[in-house]
C-alpha positions, -999 to +999 in steps of 0.1 A: +273-315+086+297-301+060+275-310+030+243-299+048+257-265+056+271-258+021+239-272+004+217-248+025+239-219+015+241-230-022+203-231-023+202-195-011+227-186-039+203-202-065+170-189-051+179-155-036+208-144-060+232-139-031+268-134-039+288-166-033+317-147-018+295-132+009+283-167+019+318-182+019+329-154+041+302-161+066+311-198+067+347-190+072+340-166+100+317-191+119+342-220+116+370-196+124+354-188+157+351-225+164+388-231+158+397-201+180+375-215+208+394-248+207+430-237+199+431-201+211+431-166+196+467-170+183+459-201+162+469-199+125+444-216+103+427-217+069+392-226+060+385-237+025+348-238+013+339-254-020+303-244-027+301-266-058+313-298-041+295-291-009+327-294+012+343-275+040+380-282+049+398-268+080+436-266+081+455-258+113+491-246+109+516-250+139+554-248+143+572-281+152+591-278+184+609-301+209+588-289+239+554-273+235+549-240+253+519-227+234+496-254+220+478-229+199+508-222+177+532-252+185+532-290+181+559-314+194+580-334+170+569-365+188+532-358+181+540-351+145+557-384+142+527-402+159+503-386+134+525-397+106+553-377+090+557-387+054+574-355+045+600-360+072+594-326+087+618-314+114+618-290+143+614-254+132+592-263+102+555-257+099+531-286+102+497-282+085+470-305+098+435-311+084+410-310+112+378-330+113+345-317+128+344-346+153+377-333+167+359-302+180+334-320+202+296-319+200+292-286+220+313-265+196+298-282+165+263-274+178+273-238+186+286-235+150+254-249+137+233-224+158+254-195+146+250-206+110+213-209+113+211-175+129+231-160+101+209-177+075+178-162+091+194-127+092+204-130+055+169-141+046+154-112+065+177-088+048+169-102+014+132-100+019+135-064+032+157-054+003+134-072-023+102-056-011+118-022-005+126-021-042+090-030-050+074-001-031+047+014-053+041-018-072+010-039-071+013-075-058-012-104-059-015-127-029-038-151-010-055-142+022-045-167+049-056-150+081-083-123+088-078-106+122-096-078+139-074-050+129-055-064+099-054-090+072-024-113+065-015-120+029+008-148+015+029-136-013+056-159-026+058-175+009+063-141+025+039-124+048+023-091+038+002-070+062-030-051+052-038-029+082-074-017+088-066+019+078-053+007+045-084-014+037-114-002+016-142+005+041-170-021+042-149-045+020-151-081+031-120-103+033-122-141+035-095-167+040-083-182+007-094-152-014-070-137-039-063-100-033-045-072-051-028-043-033+001-019-036+032-021-015+032+011+006+059+007+031+086-017+042+101-015+077+115-037+105+098-047+137+115-050+171+128-084+163+144-072+130+118-091+109+107-073+077+072-057+080+057-053+046+027-029+046+003-031+016-027-008+009-059-008-011-069+026+002-039+046-009-042+069-040-012+050-054-032+018-057-058+036-079-030+051-100-014+017-106-048+002-116-052+030-141-018+021-155-027-016-158-061-011-174-053+019-196-023+013-219-022+050-229-013+059-193+013+032-190+029+044-222+028+080-211+005+092-238-020+102-211-008+116-178-025+115-144-023+150-130-039+143-097-060+119-076-085+127-048-101+097-032-123+086-003-118+048-005-149+028-011-170+059-017-158+081-045-127+092-064-118+120-088-089+115-113-076+144-133-060+134-166-044+151-195-035+139-230-001+146-245-015+137-280-041+161-293-056+132-313-065+112-281-093+121-258-079+115-223-113+110-206-126+088-234-095+066-234-098+061-196-135+053-196-131+029-226-157+016-250-190+013-232-171+020-199-153-013-200-119+001-187-132+022-159-157-005-148-128-030-143-113-005-119-145+002-102-151-035-096-116-039-081-123-011-057-155-026-044-178-004-066-161+029-057-175+056-080-148+072-101-150+106-119-125+110-147-119+148-154-100+166-180-072+186-163-068+223-169-041+248-159-069+274-155-083+270-120-117+284-129-121+258-157-106+230-135-129+237-106-159+239-129-151+205-143-145+190-108-180+202-097-198+190-128-225+181-136-236+210-113-243+242-132-224+271-116-235+308-120-201+323-110-166+313-098-144+338-080-107+328-075-082+340-049-050+324-062-028+337-034-050+324-006-061+293-026-097+302-020-127+299-043-163+312-040-188+294-061-223+308-067-251+285-079-289+281-078-303+264-048-313+234-068-276+228-078-263+228-042-269+191-036-250+182-068-221+205-058-218+191-023-227+155-030-238+128-006-224+136+029-203+164+013-180+139-005-181+157-039-170+191-027-143+176-004-128+157-033-130+188-055-110+207-029-084+180-026-079+177-063-078+214-071-060+225-039-086+253-034-108+258-004-143+261-020-171+281-005-206+278-020-231+306-021-267+296-027-290+316-050-326+309-043-345+300-074-374+321-082-407+302-078-420+312-112-391+293-127-406+260-118-426+248-147-448+223-129-462+221-094-467+189-074-495+180-050-482+172-015-499+138-013-478+127-042-446+133-021-454+111+008-425+088+000-400+116-003-412+137+027-428+110+049-465+107+056-463+125+089-447+156+074-471+157+045-501+155+069-487+183+091-482+205+060-517+198+047-532+206+082-515+240+079-531+248+046-503+238+022-515+219-008-485+219-033-447+218-033-444+254-047-466+267-018-442+251+006-411+265-012-428+299-013-432+298+025-395+291+030-377+279+061-388+308+084-425+301+080-422+263+081-403+263+114-432+282+130-453+251+125-456+228+155-436+196+149-412+212+124-380+227+137-354+247+117-334+216+107-365+198+095-377+229+076-344+231+058-346+193+050-381+197+036-370+227+013-340+207+001-360+176-007-385+197-027-358+215-046-342+182-055-376+169-066-380+197-091-344+193-102-350+156-110-381+164-130-362+189-151 
């Protein structure tokens, strides 16, 4: 058992970079408890551990007496002579005896082995916790070995990492055996004291690290990421600033023919990424965050962190974005609560009109037929009527009327 114990600890020293003195101290304490259980709390002993030779030696020191009163600290002269007394020790002198593991009995040896195994597990847990705690914020690459309902388990250097559902990119598919990249977000301990390593693909930090990997100028500090707003799997906005006037921050991030940004987009399951030049001027910054929409006016309340944006009606869909994602991200990135005021575009500004039958795909055949039945022939005629008149038509409520107007405005916008 001696060599097995020391070898297992020596392996930890080599692989985990544990201090030898710490491990020697653990072995000494475990075997010390074993000696005390057999010989009592008063026993004087020394445990010598040689990590290099793989050897453990236990020495018990007792005083030689005529008649033993305390076996823990005394040994009779007769017993010393029976064991062999080459040094011709006498009563009153100390007798040092080397103990063998077999002298302790199977029960105590097994107890020592269990305690050692427990200590080894505790050390390994602490090492894993410490190792990954120092890696928080770094990207790791692992293999998926189990996909569960609410999380995915990843194997990284024989350690288990957890990708919870709320840290996953929505609609992303995970399959056993696939290689996956993620950022270490948090390291904690569960009820059993086991390290729980949480990784994320949805956190802004993951996107930041990907930018650092794909764009050397960011890694080197030439370009600085000033802010990130993200709805994972849908869209992200990244504000960047160059510390070198000769380098275009946005151009460097996008790369030749978009090769750099496309690599990041592919990693994020085709998440759309807008790279924006940062500005200290909130008006300019908000305008850039809402591009390519054309804004008529921007009013800023810096104290209340509010902003009122005025734009033509045909620009509203660009400002808001699909399901409102564009304006939400702009608010997150700028820190301003943005309110949009719609300016109705004058009908005479539309250069070309469109016959309603040509819009069956956009509006739906049923709506086109209803409009034609109510004497509407072109898109401009419908726009001129407006929501109030359209909702008076049977089969068209206010919500549908607004939807029709918006579709037609977008149609003209695309044509322009």
